[in-house]
C-alpha positions as CSV (number, residue, x, y, z in Angstrom):
1,M,0.0,0.0,0.0
2,A,1.4,3.4,-1.0
3,A,1.4,5.9,1.8
4,T,1.6,9.7,2.0
5,R,3.5,11.4,4.8
6,T,1.0,13.5,6.8
7,Q,1.7,15.7,9.9
8,V,-0.9,15.7,12.6
9,Y,-0.8,17.6,15.9
10,L,-2.0,15.5,18.9
11,T,-2.6,16.6,22.4
12,E,-0.3,15.2,25.0
13,Q,-3.0,12.9,26.3
14,Q,-3.8,11.6,22.8
15,R,-0.1,10.8,22.2
16,Q,0.2,9.1,25.5
17,R,-2.8,6.9,24.9
18,I,-1.7,6.0,21.4
19,D,1.7,5.1,22.8
20,E,0.1,2.9,25.4
21,L,-2.1,1.1,22.8
22,A,0.9,0.6,20.5
23,G,2.9,-0.9,23.4
24,I,0.0,-3.3,24.3
25,E,-0.5,-4.4,20.7
26,V,3.2,-4.4,19.8
27,V,2.6,-2.2,16.8
28,T,3.8,1.3,15.8
29,M,2.0,4.5,16.6
30,T,1.4,4.9,12.9
31,E,-0.5,1.6,12.8
32,I,-2.7,2.7,15.7
33,V,-3.5,6.0,13.9
34,R,-4.3,4.2,10.6
35,R,-6.6,1.7,12.4
36,A,-8.4,4.5,14.1
37,L,-8.9,6.4,10.8
38,D,-10.0,3.2,9.0
39,A,-12.6,2.5,11.7
40,Y,-13.9,6.1,11.6
41,L,-14.0,6.4,7.9
42,S,-15.7,3.0,7.4
43,S,-18.5,3.9,9.8
44,Y,-18.9,7.6,8.8
45,V,-21.9,8.3,6.7
46,P,-22.3,12.0,5.7
47,D,-25.6,13.6,6.5
48,A,-26.5,15.3,3.2
49,S,-29.6,17.0,4.7
50,A,-27.4,18.6,7.5
51,S,-24.9,19.8,5.0
52,F,-27.7,21.3,2.9
53,S,-29.2,23.0,6.0
54,R,-25.9,24.5,6.9
55,A,-25.5,25.9,3.4
56,L,-29.0,27.5,3.4
57,G,-28.6,31.2,4.2
58,A,-24.8,31.1,3.9
59,A,-24.9,34.2,1.6
60,T,-27.5,36.3,3.3
61,D,-26.4,39.5,1.5
62,I,-26.8,38.1,-2.0
63,E,-29.4,39.8,-4.2
64,V,-31.2,37.5,-6.6
65,P,-32.8,39.1,-9.6
66,S,-36.4,38.5,-10.2
67,R,-37.4,36.1,-13.0
68,D,-38.4,39.1,-15.1
69,E,-34.8,40.3,-15.2
70,W,-33.4,37.0,-16.4
71,Q,-32.0,37.1,-19.9
72,R,-33.4,34.5,-22.1
73,G,-31.4,33.5,-25.1
């Protein structure tokens, strides 16, 4: 599997916990992070309606021309 180097900032507590898990499972910190990401990504289902709701009203200052002003061509 090809990998891409990615830098991630963790809290001290996160790093300590990952190090603990890596020691228990005798794997690298990288493996623990990959497993966690795989678990999250495999279970994550985006909520399209929530995204749509957040987008509504995002440009409250926009002026939309009336249909009479639309150019037809």
